[in-house]
C-alpha positions, 0 to 999 in steps of 0.5 A, a space after each residue: 499499500 505504501 508504494 502504491 500511495 507513493 506512486 500515486 502521490 508521483 502522478 499528482 504532480 507529474 512524476 517531479 521530484 517534490 521536497 519533504 516539506 511539501 510531502 509532509 504537507 500533503 500528508 497533513 491534509 484530511 483525507 476528504 481532500 487527498 482523495 478529492 485530488 487523487 480523483 481529480 489526478 486519476 480521471 485527468 490519466 483517463 482522459 490522456 488514455 493513461 489507462 494503467 497509470 490512471 487505474 494505480 492511482 484509483 487502487 490507491 483511493 480503494 486503499 484509502 477507502 474500500 467503499 469508494 463506488 466512483 473509483 470502481 466504476 473508473 477501474 472497470 472503464 479504463 479496463 475495457 479500454 486497456 483490452 480495446 488497445 491490446 486487440 488492435 496492437 495484436 491485429 496490427 502485429 498479426 498482419 505485419 508478421 503474415 499479411 493477414 489475421 490468421 495465417 491459413 497454414 496453422 494447424 492446432 495439436 488436436 485439429 485434423 483436415 479431412 472429409 468430416 471436417 469440411 472445406 471452408 476458408 478463413 476471411 481476414 481483412 486489413 487491420 482498422 482504427 477502433 471506432 466505437 459502436 453507435 448507441 442504439 436506441 432502445 425502443 420505448 417498452 410496451 406496459 405488458 414488457 415493463 409489468 413482465 420486468 417488474 415481476 421477473 425482477 421481484 421474484 428473482 431479486 437481482 441486480 441484472 433484473 432490476 437493472 433492466 427494468 430501470 432501463 426499460 423504464 427508462 426506454 419510455 423517459 419514466 425517470 422517476 420509476 427507472 431510477 427507483 429501480 436502478 437504485 434497488 440495483 445498485 444496493 444489492 450489487 455496486 458493479 451495475 455502476 460500470 454498466 452502461 445506464 443509457 444516460 439515465 445518471 447524466 440526464 436526470 442529474 443535468 435536468 435538476 441541477 438545471 431547476 436547482 441553479 433556476 431555483 425551481 426545484 421540487 422536494 422530490 427532485 431534491 430527494 433524487 438528486 441526493 440519491 444520484 450524488 450518494 451513489 456518484 461519490 458526491 456525499 456532501 452536496 447528496 447530504 445537502 439535498 437530501 436535506 432540503 428535500 425534508 425541508 420542502 416535505 416532511 413527509 420525505 423523512 422517513 425515507 431520507 433518514 433510512 439513507 442517512 442512517 446508513 451513511 452514518 453507520 458507514 466507514 464514509 461518515 469519517 469523510 463528512 464530519 469532525 467533531 464541532 467546535 462546542 460554545 456551550 453544552 447543557 443536559 438536564 436529567 428529569 422525571 415525569 409522568 412515568 418517564 426518564 428523559 435527558 434533555 440535551 442543549 448544545 450550542 455548536 458551530 460545525 467545522 467546514 460547513 458540515 451538516 453532519 456533526 457527532 455529539 457524546 452522550 455518557 450512557 449507555 446507547 442501548 438505554 435510549 429508546 428515542 430520541 426527539 428533536 426540539 430545535 428548528 436547527 436540526 432537521 433529524 438525529 440518529 443515536 448509534 454506539 460510539 466508544 465503549 458503547 456510549 451513546 454516539 448522536 449524529 445531528 443532521 443539521 440544515 444549511 446556513 449562509 454564515 461562514 461560521 453558522 451557530 447552531 443551538 441543538 435540542 434533544 430529548 432522549 428517552 431512556 429505557 429504565 430496564 436496561 439502564 439502572 444508573 444514569 451518569 451524567 458526566 462529559 469528558 468530551 469537553 476541555 475543562 477550561 470550557 466554562 458552559 458545560 453543566 449538568 442538572 437533575 431537575 424533579 420533586 424534592 422527594 426524589 432527592 436522596 440525601 446521598 446524591 452529591 450537592 451541586 454548584 447551583 441549588 434552588 427550590 420553587 415550591 417542591 421543585 428541586 433543581 440541582 447543577 452541577 459545573 463540569 468544568 469545576 469536576 473535570 468532566 464528572 458529573 453525578 451519578 443517580 440512582 433512577 429508582 430514587 425518581 418516583 415522583 412526577 413533577 409538581 406542576 408544568 414547568 419550561 425545562 428548556 428555559 430552566 436549562 438556559 438559565 440555570 448557574 447563568 450567574 455562576 457561569 458569567 463570573 468565569 468569563 
């Protein structure tokens, strides 16, 4: 892998010598940037018919990211072109040596001339330059043909049959049904991407892009564009278009959620995200109406204007029954296991025009008490120098045992007890709660978010 990487790096700079400082700078680049540059270099080599060199660079990309479908597509195309060129060279060499392509006097060891074989002559022609065949125009499929192909694909469940169904729908320029079948085929076998899609992807992408540029695009078109960009490897724009689809039509939320959940569970998510710059973190445990809930409020600025940001919560991932979004700055959120099975929340954010846009993330995490007996309200993911880092416990005063650690902020409002723990003081360590102690509901209806935002405010402000 090392030699492949070094060869690819040489291709990027035209095989010229580079100083150590330049190479060191290249190694410090984010993986996403390196892969993008390698793609550009490899595609340039392909266009200049340096197919073997292009394959070397694409192999290097796959060494960095095995799931890069775009590289697999280009490798298949490059190998096809190499095969065509080799065939032409063989024909030219044979014609130069024998005067024709196949010598008449060539007799195979297991082949004998005779009456039982019959008489034939080998016909040959002078070598000609390779000319790409004229693209055949598929006639529009009939309703019966599409119904039969649909039935066949559903029964077999193979990528080949779904691809053929996609092409039949595309022959009638039914882009919606064609894309649906095509996406299914790709999901079954990514090698479908190397096949001739009869300009389906290019046509749909161009049409949607034109409407996006004109500002006249529907939610369904953003959805299709997001799917296309996803399989073409442009993940950042794919996420942007999928999020816009949900913003325009909330009915698409489940479909987009399924796509983005698959993305965040894949290694490709590392190319799109980085821990955000957190300006403030506050969480609160509340027991009310037989329900245990952790409310999380995070003020953050994403790095590189990313729309997917990770937020780590110190609790077992399988104990989170449900995550509700409570902020317009979050489109959706997914909870999956992180380090040591701790809960990692991936928040999907809408786009903002500001260069350093600030987001206020509000999430309500419902806890399964049957799985989690103790709740740890610590937060070790922030620096101890971060002043706005708090954990609160809010509930009926009858739920607070004498063993519960005293907080830096204490307030009682007619039976409603609020205890705040300034985690910057304790180097991230928060209280450990025995959930079985919390049995009494809240004494009255309250604005929990307001209590979280204002609790301990005087203490925090004195630290700035």
